[in-house]
C-alpha positions in Angstrom: 17.9 -19.4 -2.4 18.4 -19.5 -6.2 15.4 -20.3 -8.4 13.6 -18.7 -11.3 10.2 -17.3 -10.5 8.0 -16.9 -13.6 5.9 -13.9 -12.8 2.8 -12.7 -14.8 1.5 -9.1 -14.4 -2.1 -8.3 -15.2 -2.8 -4.6 -15.8 0.7 -4.0 -17.1 -0.1 -0.8 -18.9 -1.3 1.1 -15.8 0.5 3.0 -13.1 0.4 0.2 -10.6 1.3 -2.5 -13.2 4.2 -0.5 -14.5 5.5 0.0 -11.0 5.1 -3.7 -10.3 7.3 -4.4 -13.3 9.9 -1.8 -12.3 10.1 -3.0 -8.7 10.0 -6.7 -9.4 12.6 -6.4 -12.1 15.2 -5.7 -9.3 14.6 -9.1 -7.8 17.4 -11.5 -8.8 15.1 -14.5 -9.3 12.2 -12.9 -11.2 11.6 -13.6 -14.8 8.5 -12.0 -16.4 6.1 -14.2 -18.3 2.8 -12.8 -19.6 2.2 -9.1 -19.4 -1.5 -8.5 -19.8 -4.0 -5.7 -20.1 -7.4 -5.0 -21.6 -7.7 -2.0 -23.9 -3.9 -1.9 -24.6 -3.7 -5.6 -25.6 -1.7 -5.9 -28.8 0.5 -3.0 -28.1 4.2 -3.1 -27.1 4.8 -2.3 -23.5 7.1 0.6 -24.4 4.1 2.5 -25.8 2.6 2.7 -22.3 5.7 2.3 -20.1 8.5 3.9 -22.0 10.7 4.2 -18.9 10.9 0.4 -18.6 13.6 0.0 -21.3 14.4 -3.6 -20.6 10.8 -4.6 -21.2 9.8 -2.0 -23.9 9.7 -4.6 -26.7 7.5 -7.0 -24.9 4.0 -7.6 -26.2 0.9 -6.9 -24.1 -1.6 -9.7 -24.4 -5.2 -9.9 -23.4 -6.0 -10.7 -19.7 -7.5 -14.1 -19.3 -7.2 -17.1 -17.0 -5.3 -18.9 -19.8 -2.7 -16.2 -20.2 -2.1 -16.0 -16.4 -2.1 -19.7 -15.6 1.2 -21.6 -15.7 3.1 -19.0 -13.7 4.7 -19.3 -10.3 3.4 -15.8 -9.3 0.5 -13.7 -10.7 0.3 -10.0 -9.8 -3.2 -8.5 -10.3 -3.0 -4.7 -10.9 -6.6 -4.4 -11.8 -9.5 -2.0 -10.9 -11.4 -2.8 -7.8 -14.1 -5.3 -8.3 -12.4 -7.1 -11.2 -9.7 -9.3 -9.8 -12.0 -11.5 -7.7 -13.5 -13.4 -10.6 -10.1 -13.9 -12.3 -8.3 -15.0 -9.1 -11.0 -17.6 -8.3 -10.2 -19.4 -11.5 -6.4 -19.5 -11.1 -4.7 -22.7 -10.0 -4.5 -23.1 -6.2 -0.7 -23.7 -6.4 -0.1 -20.3 -8.0 0.9 -17.4 -5.7 -1.6 -14.6 -6.4 -0.8 -11.1 -5.2 -3.9 -8.8 -5.6 -3.0 -5.1 -5.6 -6.7 -4.2 -5.8 -9.1 -4.1 -2.9 -11.1 -7.2 -3.7 -9.7 -9.4 -0.9 -8.6 -6.9 1.8 -11.7 -6.6 3.9 -12.9 -9.2 6.4 -16.4 -7.8 6.5 -18.7 -8.4 3.5 -21.0 -5.7 4.9 -18.1 -3.1 4.8 -17.3 -4.2 1.2 -21.0 -3.7 0.1 -21.2 -0.3 1.8 -18.0 1.1 0.4 -17.5 -0.7 -2.9 -20.8 -2.4 -3.7 -21.4 -5.8 -5.3 -20.4 -9.2 -4.0 -17.6 -9.7 -1.6 -14.8 -11.9 -3.1 -13.6 -13.2 0.3 -10.7 -12.4 2.5 -7.0 -13.3 1.8 -3.9 -13.1 4.1 -3.1 -9.4 4.4 0.2 -8.2 2.8 1.3 -5.6 5.4 4.2 -7.4 7.2 4.6 -4.6 9.7 1.0 -4.7 10.9 1.0 -5.3 14.7 -1.2 -8.2 15.7 -2.1 -9.7 19.1 0.5 -12.4 18.6 3.3 -10.4 16.9 3.2 -9.1 13.3 1.3 -9.9 10.2 4.5 -11.2 8.5 4.1 -14.3 10.7 0.9 -15.2 8.8 2.4 -15.0 5.3 5.0 -17.8 4.9 3.5 -20.4 2.6 0.4 -18.4 1.7 -0.9 -18.8 -1.9 -3.1 -15.7 -1.9 -2.1 -12.3 -0.6 -4.2 -9.0 -0.5 -1.8 -6.1 -0.9 -2.9 -3.1 1.3 -4.2 0.2 0.0 -1.7 3.0 -0.3 -3.5 5.6 2.0 -4.2 2.7 4.4 -0.4 2.0 4.6 0.5 5.6 5.4 -2.2 5.9 8.1 -1.8 2.4 9.6 2.0 2.7 9.9 1.6 6.2 11.3 -1.0 5.4 14.1 -0.6 1.7 15.0 2.3 2.1 17.5 0.1 4.4 19.6 -2.8 2.1 19.4 -0.8 -1.0 20.3 0.9 0.7 23.3 -2.3 2.3 24.5 -0.9 5.8 24.5 -3.6 7.4 22.3 -7.4 7.3 22.2 -8.5 5.7 19.0 -12.0 7.0 19.2 -11.1 10.5 18.1 -8.6 10.1 15.2 -8.0 12.6 12.4 -6.0 12.0 9.2 -5.4 14.5 6.5 -3.4 13.3 3.5 -1.6 15.0 0.7 -1.7 12.5 -2.2 0.0 12.5 -5.6 -2.0 12.1 -8.8 -0.8 8.7 -9.7 -3.0 7.4 -6.8 -6.0 8.1 -9.0 -4.7 5.8 -11.8 -4.5 6.6 -15.6 -8.3 7.1 -16.1 -9.3 10.1 -18.2 -11.2 12.6 -16.0 -11.4 16.4 -16.1 -10.3 16.8 -12.5 -7.1 14.8 -13.2 -6.0 16.9 -16.2 -2.8 18.9 -15.7 -4.6 22.1 -16.4 -6.9 21.4 -13.4 -4.3 19.9 -11.0 -1.2 22.1 -11.5 -1.2 24.8 -8.9 -4.2 23.4 -7.0 -4.9 21.3 -4.0 -8.2 19.5 -4.2 -9.9 17.4 -1.5 -11.9 14.3 -2.5 -14.0 11.6 -0.9 -14.7 13.9 2.0 -17.0 13.2 4.9 -16.3 9.5 5.6 -16.8 8.3 2.0 -13.3 7.2 1.0 -13.1 3.4 0.3 -9.9 3.0 2.4 -11.6 3.9 5.7 -12.9 0.4 6.6 -9.5 -1.0 5.9 -7.8 1.5 8.2 -10.4 0.7 10.9 -9.8 -3.0 10.4 -6.1 -2.7 10.8 -6.2 -0.5 13.9 -8.6 -3.1 15.4 -6.0 -5.8 14.7 -3.4 -3.6 16.3 -5.5 -3.5 19.5 -8.2 -0.9 19.3 -11.6 -1.9 20.6 -13.3 1.0 18.9 -12.0 3.2 16.1 -13.4 6.4 14.9 -11.5 8.4 12.3 -12.1 11.5 10.3 -10.2 10.9 7.0 -9.7 13.6 4.4 -7.4 13.0 1.3 -6.3 15.9 -0.9 -4.8 15.7 -4.3 -1.7 17.9 -4.6 0.4 18.7 -7.7 3.0 15.9 -7.5 3.1 12.7 -9.5 3.6 10.3 -6.6 3.8 10.2 -2.8 1.6 10.5 0.3 2.2 12.7 3.3 -0.2 11.8 6.1 -0.8 14.1 9.1 -2.7 12.4 11.9 -3.7 13.4 15.4 -5.2 11.6 18.3 -5.9 12.5 22.0 -3.4 11.4 24.5 -4.7 8.5 26.6 -5.3 9.3 30.2 -2.2 9.3 32.4 0.3 9.2 29.4 3.2 11.6 29.2 5.2 12.7 26.1 8.2 10.4 26.9 5.9 7.3 26.7 4.6 8.5 23.3 7.9 8.6 21.5 9.1 5.4 23.1 6.0 3.6 21.7 6.9 4.5 18.1 10.6 3.8 18.5 10.0 0.5 20.1 7.5 -0.6 17.5 9.8 0.1 14.6 13.2 -0.5 16.0 13.7 -3.7 14.0 11.7 -2.9 10.9 13.8 -2.7 7.7 11.5 -0.3 5.9 9.7 1.8 8.6 11.9 4.4 10.2 11.2 6.9 13.0 13.2 10.0 12.2 15.3 11.8 14.8 13.4 14.3 16.9 12.7 17.5 15.0 13.2 16.0 11.6 9.9 15.7 9.7 9.1 13.3 6.8 8.9 14.5 3.2 7.5 12.6 0.2 10.7 13.4 -1.7 12.8 11.4 0.7 10.7 8.2 -0.1 10.6 8.6 -3.9 11.3 5.3 -5.5 11.9 3.5 -2.2 10.0 1.0 -0.1 10.3 3.1 3.0 7.9 4.7 5.3 9.3 7.7 7.3 7.6 8.6 10.5 7.8 11.4 13.1 5.7 11.9 16.2 5.3 14.8 18.6 3.0 15.8 21.4 0.9 19.0 21.2 0.7 19.6 25.0 -1.7 22.5 24.8 -4.1 20.6 22.6 -3.5 17.3 24.5 -3.0 15.5 21.3 -0.4 13.3 19.6 0.7 14.5 16.1 2.1 11.9 13.7 3.4 12.5 10.2 4.2 9.7 7.8 5.5 9.7 4.2 5.5 7.0 1.6 5.8 6.6 -2.1 2.2 5.4 -2.9 3.4 3.3 -5.8 6.2 1.5 -4.0 5.6 1.1 -0.2 2.0 1.8 -1.0 1.6 -0.9 -3.6 4.3 -2.6 -5.7 6.9 -2.7 -2.9 4.4 -4.2 -0.5 3.6 -6.9 -3.0 7.3 -7.8 -3.5 8.0 -7.6 0.2 5.1 -10.0 0.8 6.2 -12.3 -2.0 9.7 -12.6 -0.4 8.2 -13.6 3.0 5.8 -16.1 1.4 8.5 -17.8 -0.6 11.2 -17.7 2.1 13.5 -15.0 0.7 15.0 -12.4 2.9 12.3 -9.8 3.3 14.4 -7.0 1.7 15.4 -8.8 -1.4 15.2 -6.6 -4.5 13.7 -3.6 -2.6 15.2 -0.1 -2.4 15.9 1.7 0.8 17.4 4.7 -1.0 15.1 7.4 -2.2 15.6 9.6 -5.3 16.3 13.2 -4.4 16.2 16.0 -5.2 
């Protein structure tokens, strides 16, 4: 396939917007149109994204329906609660990829509880690897005009746990997930707890006690993967790295399941996935191995004394967790090979 895709990016001066520009620039058919933002409108992009040298001289314009309309693809990299109103006014023939949370949840009640305000509706979900009753979520994406890109923490936890749920080898009513998260996951907002003087040398939990906004999305995904009832204790922790998520999850072994069945469930689930890789036994994922790549690395083991399965997954929160998922979904929607423009190779050391 050879065609030019005119792509607009809203929120181009933020971390997610910058990563969308970096990742999408590797696609052979992408040509960037309007690059928009709010407070940084009128600046050159290089002021805010100096690493994007090929785009540094581009002007940032104000975000509006007029500046975004007329493109083949619009990527919304906006704060939660702000993309719904804009998306509703864009032409129906435009492919809109929402990197925010506005269109991920199927339940208006869950949206109101965790985000507040009015629910903007539910779009096709942009996690191709999500296991469904009929196959995988990628089967629902071809031809879609609206795609909700998953949350980054959600991606790490879902890809870590769903093979066990789908195969029935774990009990989904007693799940734990503790995540080490890089600071870019909090965005560029100015806050005392995000200053280098506060974060360097410290690990800080946040959204503790079932309050994190990604919880209902995780529960929703594991339900799609086959769980009748999901109960998860989810604790994210900021650690002093710029990007990356290392998720450590545990679940009780289902009755009558042995260790061989456990590993087989994960290996079978991801045997043909281009971006999700189960590592050889004894080799554990690290965030460094996923830096800059659209990969999720997974390892699974059985703690026999505790009677629990332990799963560790690692992703780059800005690539597989956001911008890479958006490009991967766009490829499927438009009929490109799913891997087009996406990196498998991480940047190390």
